[in-house]
C-alpha positions in Angstrom: -25.1 -109.5 -50.8 -23.3 -106.1 -50.1 -20.3 -106.3 -52.2 -16.9 -104.5 -52.1 -16.6 -103.0 -56.4 -13.7 -100.9 -56.7 -14.1 -98.1 -59.1 -12.0 -96.2 -61.5 -13.8 -93.1 -60.9 -14.0 -91.1 -64.1 -13.0 -93.3 -63.8 -3.9 -83.8 -68.8 8.1 -63.7 -79.8 7.4 -61.6 -76.8 10.6 -61.4 -75.6 11.7 -64.8 -75.7 14.0 -66.4 -78.2 11.3 -68.4 -79.6 10.3 -69.7 -82.7 7.1 -71.2 -84.4 7.6 -74.4 -86.7 5.8 -76.9 -87.9 7.0 -78.7 -84.2 5.0 -76.9 -82.5 2.8 -77.9 -80.0 -0.2 -76.0 -80.8 -1.1 -73.1 -83.5 -2.7 -70.6 -81.8 -5.7 -68.2 -83.2 -4.3 -64.7 -84.0 -7.0 -63.5 -81.1 -4.9 -65.3 -78.7 -1.7 -64.2 -80.4 -2.8 -60.3 -79.9 -4.9 -61.0 -76.8 -3.0 -62.0 -73.7 -5.7 -60.3 -71.0 -8.3 -63.3 -71.3 -10.5 -63.8 -68.1 -9.5 -66.3 -66.1 -12.3 -69.5 -66.5 -13.8 -70.9 -63.4 -12.8 -74.7 -62.3 -17.0 -75.6 -63.6 -16.1 -73.9 -67.1 -13.0 -75.9 -67.5 -14.6 -79.2 -66.4 -17.4 -78.5 -68.8 -14.9 -77.8 -71.7 -13.1 -80.8 -71.0 -16.6 -83.4 -70.5 -17.7 -81.6 -73.9 -14.2 -82.7 -75.7 -14.7 -86.4 -74.2 -18.1 -86.6 -75.2 -17.5 -85.4 -78.5 -13.7 -87.2 -79.4 -13.2 -89.7 -76.6 -9.8 -88.3 -75.5 -8.7 -85.0 -73.9 -5.3 -83.7 -74.6 -4.0 -80.0 -73.2 -2.4 -79.6 -76.8 -5.7 -79.3 -78.0 -6.8 -76.6 -75.6 -7.0 -72.6 -76.0 -4.3 -70.8 -74.0 -7.0 -69.8 -72.1 -7.8 -73.1 -71.0 -4.5 -74.3 -70.0 -3.8 -71.0 -68.5 -7.0 -71.0 -66.3 -6.4 -74.5 -65.1 -2.9 -74.0 -64.0 -3.7 -70.9 -62.1 -6.4 -73.0 -60.0 -3.3 -75.5 -60.0 -1.5 -73.6 -57.8 0.4 -72.1 -61.2 2.5 -75.3 -61.4 3.0 -76.3 -64.7 4.9 -79.6 -66.7 7.0 -79.1 -69.5 7.9 -82.1 -71.1 11.2 -80.9 -73.4 13.4 -82.6 -76.6 13.9 -81.9 -79.9 11.4 -84.3 -81.1 8.3 -86.1 -79.8 10.3 -89.1 -79.2 13.3 -87.0 -77.4 12.0 -87.7 -73.8 14.9 -89.3 -72.1 17.8 -87.5 -70.8 20.1 -90.2 -71.2 19.6 -90.3 -75.1 19.2 -86.6 -75.3 22.8 -84.6 -75.5 20.8 -81.5 -75.0 18.9 -81.6 -72.4 20.9 -79.4 -70.0 21.1 -76.6 -72.6 17.2 -76.8 -73.5 16.6 -76.6 -69.7 18.5 -73.8 -69.4 17.1 -71.8 -72.1 13.3 -72.3 -71.1 14.5 -71.6 -67.6 15.7 -68.5 -68.7 13.0 -67.5 -71.0 10.4 -68.1 -68.3 12.2 -65.2 -66.0 12.1 -63.2 -68.9 8.4 -62.5 -68.9 7.6 -63.9 -65.1 8.4 -61.6 -62.2 9.6 -64.5 -59.7 13.6 -64.8 -59.4 14.6 -68.1 -61.1 15.3 -70.1 -57.9 12.0 -70.0 -57.6 10.5 -71.2 -60.9 11.7 -74.4 -61.0 9.9 -77.0 -58.5 11.6 -80.1 -59.9 14.1 -80.9 -62.4 13.3 -84.9 -63.1 16.8 -87.1 -63.4 15.5 -89.5 -65.7 13.0 -88.2 -68.3 13.3 -84.6 -70.2 10.6 -83.2 -67.9 10.7 -80.1 -65.3 8.2 -78.3 -63.3 7.9 -74.6 -63.2 5.7 -71.8 -61.7 4.4 -69.8 -64.0 1.7 -66.7 -63.8 1.5 -64.9 -67.3 -0.1 -66.0 -70.2 3.0 -64.5 -72.7 4.8 -67.2 -71.0 2.5 -70.3 -71.6 2.1 -69.0 -75.2 5.5 -68.9 -76.0 6.5 -72.0 -74.4 3.9 -73.9 -77.0 5.5 -72.3 -79.7 8.7 -73.2 -78.7 10.2 -76.0 -80.6 12.2 -77.8 -77.8 8.9 -78.1 -75.9 7.1 -81.1 -76.5 4.1 -80.2 -74.4 3.4 -77.7 -71.3 0.3 -78.9 -69.1 -1.4 -77.9 -65.4 0.9 -79.7 -63.2 -2.2 -79.8 -60.4 -5.3 -79.2 -61.7 -8.0 -81.2 -60.0 -10.8 -82.2 -62.3 -13.0 -84.2 -60.0 -12.2 -82.0 -56.6 -13.7 -79.3 -58.7 -16.5 -81.5 -59.5 -17.6 -82.1 -56.2 -17.3 -78.5 -54.7 -19.8 -77.9 -58.0 -22.0 -80.5 -56.6 -21.7 -82.6 -60.3 -19.9 -85.5 -58.7 -21.2 -87.0 -55.3 -18.2 -88.9 -53.7 -18.3 -91.9 -51.0 -15.4 -93.3 -49.0 -15.4 -96.5 -51.6 -17.2 -95.1 -54.6 -15.3 -92.3 -56.2 -11.7 -93.3 -55.0 -12.1 -96.9 -55.4 -10.7 -97.3 -51.7 -12.5 -99.5 -49.1 -11.7 -101.7 -46.2 -14.8 -103.8 -46.2 -14.4 -107.7 -45.4 -16.8 -110.0 -47.1 -18.1 -113.6 -46.3 -18.0 -115.4 -49.9 -21.1 -117.2 -51.2 -19.9 -120.6 -51.7 -21.1 -120.5 -55.6 -18.3 -118.2 -55.9 -15.8 -120.6 -55.6 -14.4 -124.0 -56.1 -12.3 -125.5 -53.3 -8.7 -127.2 -54.8 -5.5 -128.5 -52.9 -4.0 -128.3 -50.6 -7.4 -125.7 -49.1 -7.2 -123.4 -51.5 -10.3 -121.2 -52.9 -10.3 -120.6 -56.8 -12.7 -117.8 -57.6 -15.5 -118.9 -60.0 -14.2 -116.4 -62.6 -11.0 -117.9 -63.1 -12.9 -121.0 -64.9 -14.2 -118.5 -67.1 -10.6 -118.4 -68.3 -9.8 -121.5 -67.9 -6.8 -120.8 -65.5 -7.2 -123.7 -63.2 -6.1 -126.0 -66.7 -3.2 -123.9 -67.4 -1.8 -124.6 -64.0 -0.8 -128.0 -65.1 1.5 -126.3 -67.3 2.7 -123.1 -65.6 1.9 -121.0 -62.0 4.2 -118.0 -63.0 7.5 -118.9 -62.1 10.5 -117.1 -62.8 8.4 -114.0 -63.8 8.0 -111.0 -61.9 5.3 -108.7 -62.1 5.4 -104.9 -61.3 1.7 -103.8 -59.7 1.3 -100.1 -59.8 -1.5 -99.3 -57.5 -2.1 -97.8 -53.9 0.4 -100.3 -51.9 0.0 -103.7 -50.3 -1.7 -104.1 -46.7 0.6 -104.2 -43.9 -1.9 -106.4 -41.9 -2.0 -108.5 -45.0 1.4 -111.2 -44.3 0.2 -113.5 -47.5 1.2 -110.2 -49.8 4.6 -110.3 -47.2 6.0 -112.5 -44.8 4.1 -115.4 -45.8 3.9 -114.7 -49.3 6.1 -118.0 -49.6 3.5 -120.7 -48.4 1.7 -124.0 -49.5 2.2 -124.4 -53.0 3.7 -120.9 -53.6 7.6 -121.1 -53.2 11.1 -119.9 -54.5 9.5 -116.4 -54.8 10.2 -112.7 -53.6 8.1 -109.8 -52.7 9.6 -106.5 -52.6 7.4 -103.0 -52.0 8.2 -99.5 -52.9 6.5 -96.2 -52.2 6.8 -93.0 -54.6 3.9 -91.2 -53.1 4.3 -87.8 -51.4 1.0 -87.5 -49.3 1.1 -83.6 -49.6 -0.1 -80.8 -50.9 2.9 -78.6 -51.3 4.8 -79.5 -54.9 8.3 -79.2 -53.3 7.4 -82.1 -50.7 9.8 -84.8 -51.5 9.1 -87.5 -48.7 7.2 -90.2 -49.8 4.6 -91.7 -46.8 6.1 -95.3 -47.7 4.8 -98.5 -49.9 1.8 -99.4 -47.4 -1.9 -99.8 -49.0 -3.9 -97.4 -47.0 -6.7 -96.9 -49.3 -7.1 -101.1 -50.1 -7.5 -101.3 -53.9 -3.6 -102.2 -54.5 -3.9 -104.9 -52.2 -6.6 -106.4 -54.0 -4.8 -105.8 -57.3 -1.6 -107.7 -56.0 -3.8 -110.4 -54.6 -6.0 -111.1 -57.8 -2.5 -111.8 -59.5 -0.4 -113.8 -57.5 -1.8 -114.3 -53.8 -0.4 -118.0 -52.3 -2.1 -120.9 -52.9 -1.8 -122.7 -49.7 -4.1 -124.0 -46.6 -5.7 -121.5 -45.3 -9.0 -121.6 -47.2 -8.6 -118.2 -49.0 -8.8 -117.0 -52.1 -5.4 -118.0 -54.6 -4.2 -115.7 -57.2 -4.0 -116.5 -60.9 0.2 -116.5 -61.4 0.7 -117.8 -57.9 4.4 -118.6 -58.1 5.3 -115.1 -59.7 7.1 -112.6 -58.0 6.0 -109.5 -57.0 6.9 -105.6 -57.0 4.8 -103.4 -56.0 4.3 -99.6 -55.9 2.2 -97.3 -54.0 2.3 -94.6 -56.5 -0.9 -92.3 -55.6 -3.4 -92.6 -52.9 -6.0 -93.9 -54.8 -7.2 -94.9 -58.1 -8.0 -91.4 -59.4 -4.7 -90.3 -60.4 -5.7 -86.4 -59.3 -3.1 -83.9 -58.6 0.3 -83.7 -58.9 2.1 -86.3 -56.7 -0.2 -88.4 -57.9 1.1 -88.3 -61.3 4.5 -87.9 -60.6 4.3 -90.9 -58.3 2.9 -92.7 -61.1 5.4 -91.4 -63.2 8.1 -92.8 -61.2 6.8 -96.1 -60.3 7.1 -96.9 -64.1 10.5 -95.6 -64.5 11.4 -97.4 -61.4 9.9 -100.4 -63.0 11.1 -99.9 -66.3 15.1 -99.8 -64.9 14.3 -103.1 -62.6 15.7 -105.8 -65.2 13.4 -108.6 -63.8 10.3 -107.0 -64.2 8.6 -108.9 -67.3 4.6 -107.3 -66.4 3.1 -104.6 -65.8 -0.2 -103.9 -64.2 -2.3 -100.5 -63.6 -5.7 -100.6 -62.2 -5.5 -96.6 -62.0 -5.9 -93.9 -64.4 -7.6 -90.6 -65.6 -9.7 -88.8 -67.6 -7.4 -87.2 -69.8 -4.0 -87.4 -71.1 -0.9 -87.4 -68.4 2.0 -86.2 -70.4 4.8 -87.4 -67.6 2.3 -90.4 -67.3 2.8 -90.7 -71.1 6.6 -90.4 -70.8 7.1 -92.8 -67.8 4.7 -95.6 -70.2 7.3 -95.3 -72.9 9.9 -95.4 -71.1 8.9 -98.5 -69.2 7.8 -99.7 -72.9 11.2 -99.3 -74.8 12.4 -101.6 -72.1 10.4 -104.4 -72.8 7.6 -104.6 -70.4 4.8 -105.7 -70.9 2.0 -103.2 -69.6 -1.4 -103.4 -68.8 -3.9 -101.0 -68.1 -7.5 -100.8 -66.7 -10.0 -99.0 -69.4 -12.1 -97.5 -66.8 -14.7 -98.0 -64.1 -17.0 -95.6 -62.9 -20.3 -93.9 -61.5 -22.8 -92.7 -63.6 -21.5 -89.1 -63.8 -18.6 -90.3 -66.1 -19.9 -93.4 -67.9 -19.9 -91.2 -71.0 -16.1 -91.5 -71.3 -14.8 -94.3 -73.4 -11.5 -96.1 -72.7 -10.0 -93.8 -69.9 -6.0 -92.9 -69.8 -3.2 -94.7 -70.3 -5.5 -97.5 -71.4 -5.8 -95.8 -75.0 -2.1 -95.5 -75.2 -0.7 -97.7 -78.2 2.1 -98.4 -75.6 -0.5 -100.6 -73.5 -2.6 -103.0 -73.3 -6.5 -102.0 -72.1 -8.8 -104.5 -70.3 -12.0 -104.4 -69.5 -14.7 -106.3 -67.3 -18.1 -107.9 -68.7 -20.9 -109.9 -67.2 -21.1 -113.8 -67.1 -23.7 -115.1 -69.3 -23.2 -115.4 -73.3 -22.1 -112.6 -75.7 -20.1 -109.8 -74.6 -22.2 -107.2 -71.9 -19.6 -104.9 -70.0 -20.1 -105.0 -66.3 -22.5 -102.6 -64.3 -19.8 -99.7 -63.9 -17.4 -100.6 -67.2 -16.1 -98.5 -69.7 -15.5 -100.2 -73.6 -15.0 -99.1 -76.7 -12.1 -99.3 -79.5 -8.7 -99.4 -77.5 -9.9 -102.4 -75.7 -7.8 -105.0 -76.0 -8.8 -107.9 -74.0 -11.7 -108.5 -71.8 -12.6 -110.8 -68.2 -15.9 -112.1 -67.0 -16.0 -110.7 -63.4 -19.9 -110.2 -62.8 -22.1 -113.3 -61.9 -25.4 -112.7 -64.2 -27.6 -114.0 -61.0 -26.2 -112.5 -58.3 -24.4 -109.8 -59.1 -20.9 -111.0 -57.2 -17.8 -110.2 -58.5 -14.6 -111.7 -58.1 -13.3 -113.3 -54.6 -10.1 -111.7 -53.3 -7.8 -111.7 -50.3 -9.1 -109.0 -47.7 -7.0 -105.9 -46.5 -7.0 -107.8 -43.4 -5.2 -111.6 -42.2 -7.3 -114.6 -42.9 -10.1 -112.8 -44.6 -12.3 -112.6 -48.1 -13.6 -110.1 -50.1 -14.8 -109.1 -53.6 -13.6 -106.9 -56.1 -14.8 -105.9 -59.1 -14.7 -103.8 -62.4 -11.9 -103.7 -65.0 -9.6 -103.2 -62.4 -9.5 -106.8 -61.6 -10.1 -107.4 -65.0 -6.8 -105.8 -65.6 -4.8 -107.8 -62.5 -6.5 -111.2 -63.8 -4.9 -110.5 -67.6 -1.3 -109.5 -66.0 -1.6 -112.9 -64.3 -2.3 -114.8 -67.5 0.2 -113.0 -69.4 2.8 -114.1 -66.0 1.8 -117.9 -67.2 2.5 -117.9 -70.6 5.9 -116.2 -70.0 7.1 -118.6 -67.3 6.3 -121.1 -69.7 8.2 -119.2 -72.6 10.4 -117.9 -70.6 12.9 -116.7 -74.0 10.4 -114.9 -75.6 9.9 -111.4 -76.2 6.7 -109.3 -74.9 5.3 -109.3 -78.4 5.4 -113.2 -78.4 3.6 -112.9 -75.4 1.3 -110.7 -76.3 0.3 -112.4 -79.6 -0.3 -115.4 -77.8 -3.3 -114.2 -75.5 -4.6 -112.7 -78.9 -4.5 -115.9 -80.1 -6.2 -117.5 -77.4 -8.8 -115.2 -77.2 -12.6 -116.0 -78.3 -12.9 -113.6 -80.9 -9.6 -114.0 -82.6 -8.4 -112.9 -85.6 -11.4 -110.6 -85.1 -11.6 -107.4 -83.1 -14.7 -106.2 -81.6 -15.1 -102.5 -81.7 -16.1 -102.3 -78.0 -14.2 -105.4 -76.9 -11.3 -106.4 -78.2 -10.1 -109.9 -79.2 -12.3 -111.0 -76.1 -11.9 -113.7 -73.5 -8.6 -115.1 -72.9 -8.6 -118.7 -72.9 -5.2 -119.3 -70.8 -5.0 -123.1 -71.1 -5.0 -122.4 -74.9 -2.4 -119.4 -74.8 0.1 -121.7 -72.6 0.1 -124.5 -74.7 
């Protein structure tokens, strides 16, 4: 049977008032200090260096890259650079920073001293919430000075498109439903892949592997709001819209927002709305919250939970300025929403992005329990371990495994020491994945990878929090760990393993 498996393919001194201190982000070599005429590296050379670092260390941060690599990447990304500033590594919120305005003025004056553009053409964006500015930088000396400024937390190319260049180099061959994670297919479900329950809903086979149906006698997610950061929700699926309250699902709300700007120009600010134009976001929101009714369609894990959906990116690969900025803004928006308890994001990148890190930490500091996909990819990126931001300490990383005894990751799933939980989502015999609502009304589909594993786990967390509404996120997370199959041990590849939802809600 043909199946749709959504994938994450990977799936970031010289006339200036600068001091080199222990707080400097990067200590450049003596050769770099003296040489500001290094040649421009090609995108292929840049990508090869990124891949080499990933293979050696498992993670790539621009703060550890050479000046030449950083400058070259920014030149190939519209000369656009993101600066995260602050007096310390934890000083990333404007409301908690007494010197934000002063530092921005100093940085812009310093940049202008080395750049030929007038000041009004240097600043592209000044974030209203986080200590982030986006600027145009063309000179290597400017980047060197910024990296050694004690008030700069990180300097990164803001619009370097790794996967675009891989495709141009012929390294990656993409397809409409492969590299992007997008697809609008509908599939007729095999009768072996679901069980019908009252009033006439289909329970995905994978739910039984985590004892979710038995947990529903104690909790259905009522009173808990799940925020999903993805590609939005289909306007053609009323069960995630006007019919969100339907059947046994009632008294809850659905809200939809858009933070993604569909433009190649960094100064563009108009978003293209909340509607899913990919398909992936619809599947993730359905997995977590689809209603339980008599339509004969797959039910969500927390079918009485509230939903807030953010269309933050065009697809699951967080590549390019507006996708990364859209995700950052979605985390800030959900962080500022007092009703939100849980955030689920089944998207990511193979390298760290500072502005997304700041957004994640902003939401984390406001008590949100954040679940991120560990990674799903083609053979092109299967050397990558757990992807960003799932590798962050502030997130809970989830991956998918195959049905059967023991732990075997799904055909395209990533694993590694940063994984916290697993979800069974691939059948051992047929290879079928998890049943889900389709992008279209009254139709079904299959969805797989670490994406569906993440949305499933977010739904289970909502069941636990609904049962214990006074708990903190740490208490909920500890309960999930205690109910998992490998606890109190932790696997080097699969974390605490599979959660038993029925045990978690006791």
